[in-house]
C-alpha positions in Angstrom: 8.0 -73.4 -128.4 6.0 -70.2 -128.3 4.2 -67.7 -126.1 0.6 -67.4 -125.1 -1.2 -65.2 -122.7 -3.2 -66.5 -119.8 -6.8 -65.6 -120.1 -7.4 -64.6 -116.5 -4.3 -62.5 -115.8 -3.0 -61.6 -119.2 0.5 -62.8 -118.3 2.7 -64.5 -121.0 3.1 -68.3 -120.8 5.7 -70.4 -122.5 3.9 -73.2 -124.5 5.3 -76.2 -126.4 3.0 -77.6 -129.0 2.7 -81.4 -129.1 3.1 -81.5 -132.9 4.3 -78.9 -135.3 0.9 -78.8 -136.9 -0.8 -78.0 -133.6 0.9 -74.6 -133.4 -1.5 -71.8 -133.9 -0.4 -68.2 -133.3 -1.9 -66.5 -130.3 -3.8 -63.3 -131.1 -2.0 -60.2 -130.0 -3.3 -58.5 -126.9 -5.5 -55.5 -127.5 -3.5 -52.2 -127.8 -3.2 -50.0 -124.8 -5.7 -47.2 -124.9 -5.1 -43.8 -123.2 -8.2 -42.5 -121.6 -8.2 -38.7 -121.1 -10.9 -37.0 -119.2 -11.9 -33.8 -120.9 -11.7 -30.7 -118.9 -15.1 -29.6 -117.7 -16.4 -26.6 -119.5 -16.8 -23.4 -117.5 -20.3 -22.5 -116.5 -22.0 -19.9 -118.6 -22.0 -17.4 -115.7 -18.2 -17.7 -115.5 -17.8 -17.3 -119.2 -20.1 -14.2 -119.1 -18.1 -12.8 -116.2 -14.8 -13.2 -118.1 -16.3 -11.5 -121.1 -17.6 -8.6 -119.0 -14.1 -8.2 -117.4 -12.5 -8.0 -120.9 -15.2 -5.5 -122.0 -14.6 -3.3 -118.9 -10.8 -3.4 -119.4 -11.2 -2.3 -123.0 -13.6 0.5 -122.0 -11.1 1.7 -119.3 -8.3 1.7 -121.8 -10.3 3.5 -124.4 -11.5 6.1 -121.9 -7.9 6.8 -120.8 -6.8 7.2 -124.4 -9.6 9.6 -125.1 -8.7 11.6 -122.0 -5.1 11.8 -123.1 -6.0 12.9 -126.6 -8.4 15.5 -125.2 -5.7 16.9 -122.9 -3.3 17.1 -125.8 -5.9 18.9 -128.0 -6.6 21.5 -125.3 -3.0 22.1 -124.6 -2.3 22.6 -128.3 -5.2 25.0 -128.6 -4.2 27.0 -125.6 -0.6 27.4 -126.9 -1.7 28.3 -130.4 -4.4 30.8 -129.2 -1.9 32.5 -126.9 0.7 32.7 -129.7 -1.8 34.2 -132.2 -3.1 36.8 -129.7 0.4 37.8 -128.7 1.6 38.1 -132.3 -1.5 40.2 -133.2 -0.9 42.5 -130.2 2.7 43.0 -131.2 1.8 43.8 -134.8 -0.9 46.2 -133.6 1.5 48.0 -131.3 4.1 48.3 -134.1 1.5 49.7 -136.5 0.3 52.2 -133.9 3.9 53.3 -133.2 4.8 53.6 -136.9 1.4 55.2 -137.7 1.7 58.3 -139.7 -1.0 60.9 -139.9 -2.4 58.8 -142.8 -3.8 56.3 -140.4 -6.7 57.7 -138.4 -6.8 57.0 -134.6 -10.2 55.5 -135.2 -8.7 52.8 -137.4 -6.1 51.9 -134.7 -9.0 51.7 -132.2 -11.0 49.5 -134.6 -7.9 47.3 -135.0 -7.4 47.0 -131.3 -11.1 46.1 -130.7 -10.9 43.5 -133.6 -7.9 41.9 -131.8 -9.8 41.9 -128.5 -12.8 40.3 -130.3 -10.5 37.7 -131.8 -9.0 37.0 -128.3 -12.6 36.6 -126.9 -13.5 34.2 -129.7 -10.3 32.2 -128.9 -11.3 32.0 -125.2 -14.7 30.7 -126.2 -13.2 28.1 -128.4 -10.8 27.0 -125.7 -13.7 26.8 -123.2 -15.6 24.6 -125.6 -12.5 22.3 -125.9 -12.4 22.2 -122.1 -16.0 21.2 -122.0 -15.4 18.5 -124.6 -12.5 17.2 -122.5 -14.7 17.3 -119.4 -17.3 15.2 -121.2 -14.7 12.7 -122.3 -12.8 12.6 -119.0 -15.6 13.3 -116.6 -13.5 15.4 -114.3 -12.4 19.0 -113.7 -9.2 17.9 -111.9 -6.6 18.5 -114.6 -8.2 21.6 -116.2 -6.2 24.8 -115.8 -8.5 27.5 -114.8 -7.7 31.2 -114.3 -8.5 33.2 -111.2 -11.6 34.5 -112.8 -13.0 31.0 -113.4 -12.5 31.2 -117.2 -9.7 29.8 -119.3 -7.5 32.5 -120.6 -5.4 32.3 -123.7 -4.1 35.8 -123.1 -2.1 37.3 -120.4 -4.1 39.6 -118.1 -4.2 43.2 -119.4 -2.7 45.8 -117.0 -5.3 48.1 -115.5 
């Protein structure tokens, strides 16, 4: 007794050979094959669009980081400039108060004008940093501006 497969349907059949010599093994059915349809590739326009979206996202993130760094540099420069000018004024006032007849009034005047020139230079440097920030950020919205329209690292001088 043995099994065979019917040719038309492929169903198993029980067979009994007439003689033991007549028995021949039936070949095994073909193995099952799994047919997988590959996913269709995206069209080139879709791929280009996805790449452009990634590029734009990277550009936006990079620009925002540059704006953040520019704001930080400007804020640090303003604080440092104001601190230096304030310290220089205090020292100049102390020197003028403690001045003995050995220091000529012209020297004190020269010192005060040198401090004012230093303060002007600091304002120019801060203005250049603001312009750099504006180029990087493209806007004037977050830039602190004084009433005169210029950045000021010094408090206004009393009239």
